[in-house]
N, C-alpha and C positions, 0 to 999 in steps of 0.2 A: 504494500500500500504506500502510495506517495501522494503528497499534497503539492501539486505543481505551483501553487501560489507561493509556497515556501521557497521554491527554487528561484522564481522570478515573478513579480507581479505582471510582467508582460505576457506570461503564459496563460493568463486568465482573461477572458474577454470582458468581464464586468468585475470591477474591484469590490462590489458588494457580495460576491460569491466566492466560494472555494471550488477548486477543480481537483478531484481525487482520481487517482489511477489505482485500480485494484488488479492484481495479477493472481490468477488461479492456475495451479499446476494440474494438468490432466493429460490424458492421451486421446488422440484423435479417435472419435467414435464412442468414448465413454460418456457417462451421465452428464458431467459438466459440459463436455464438448458439444453434446447434442441438445442441450437446453436452448430454448428460444432466446433471442436477444432480450426480449421483455422480461423473461424469468431470470436471466442473469443480472440484469439491471436491478430487478427487485431484490435478488439475493445480496447484491452489493449494497443497496440502500439499507437492508436489514442489518447487515454486518457493520456498516458504518455506525448505525445506531447502537449496536451491541457493544462496540468499543468506545462509545461516548463521543464520537466526532460530530454528531448531529442527529436530528430526527429523520427517520426514513421518509416521513411525509414532506420534508423540506427538499428532497431531491427533485430537481427541476427537469433534468434530462440526463441521458447517458448514451454511450455507444459501446459496441462490442467489437473487438478485433481478435480474431482467432489466428494465432501465429503457429502454424505447424512447425514441428522440429525446432522450437525456440532454444533448446539447449543442445550443445554439441555432445556427441557420444565419444567418450575417450576410450581408445584401445591402445595396445602396445606400440603401435606405429603412429599414433596421433601426432606427436611432435615432429616426426620426420615429414609427414605429409604436409602439415602446416608450414614447415620450413621450406619445402619446395615451392609452395605458393608464395610465401613471403619473398623469397629470392627472385622469383620470376616477376612479381609485381614491382619490386625495387629496381629491377633491371629494365623493365619495359613499360611500366605505368607509374612513373615517378609522381605524377600529379593526382593519383588515386589514393585517397586516405581512408583506410578501413577503421571502423569504430564499432563498439558494441558487441553483443553476443553473436549475432548472425554475421556481421561484417568481418569479425575476427575469428569466427568459429571457436570461441573461447567462452567458457562459463564465467560470467561476471555478474555481480549483483547490479542493481540499478545505479548505485553511486559509482561503481567502477565503470559501467557503460557510459554514464554521463561524463566521467573524467576523461575517458578516451576521446570522446567527442570534443571536449573543451581543449584538450592538448592538441588534437588534430587541427582545430581552428587556429590555435596559436602558431602551429607550424606553418599553416597557410599564410597567416599574417606576416611572419618573419621571412617567408620564402625558402625555408629549409627545414629539415627534420631535426630540429633542436631538441624536441621532447619525444622520448620513446614511448609511444602509446602501448607497445607490447610489454613494457615493464610493469604496467598497472596490474595489480593483483598477482604478481609473481612471488612475492615474499610471504603471502598469507597474513599480512597485517591489515588492519582496518585503515582506511584512508585518513582518518582523523589522527593517526599516530605516525604518519610518515610523509614523505615527499614523493608522491607517485609521479613517474615520468620525468624525473629531474635530469636524467642524462640519456644519451643515445647509445644503444648497443647494436652492433652488427653481427 
């Protein structure tokens, strides 16, 4: 669960409202996956109320995005395969910046995913890969306790 208004007031179209994002873990075809959008929005409203963020009756609108395969599958050769892709992109697509779970095929929580996006934006602004987005979430520490992406590694 995230409150986009806490990230930036510009992420909410009306300053009198909050905009929450709720993420549910499921498998394609299971009960959550096959719920109607309306039922999922109602579930989210009910759960927002249960955790004390507001009244379900105050929920004005919602939308559902079903993201298949949102999390990468790690196997014994995972790092080798991602390494091949990283090297090819560095050699042939220098202006392509991968971020987040799907872009990097790397499990990151929302804070890590947002950090990779912010670091990529900084790299674009300075015109070079000064910040290593691939180092985010490499050390197993929470972002609040370290300096994610502070140096570039090849």
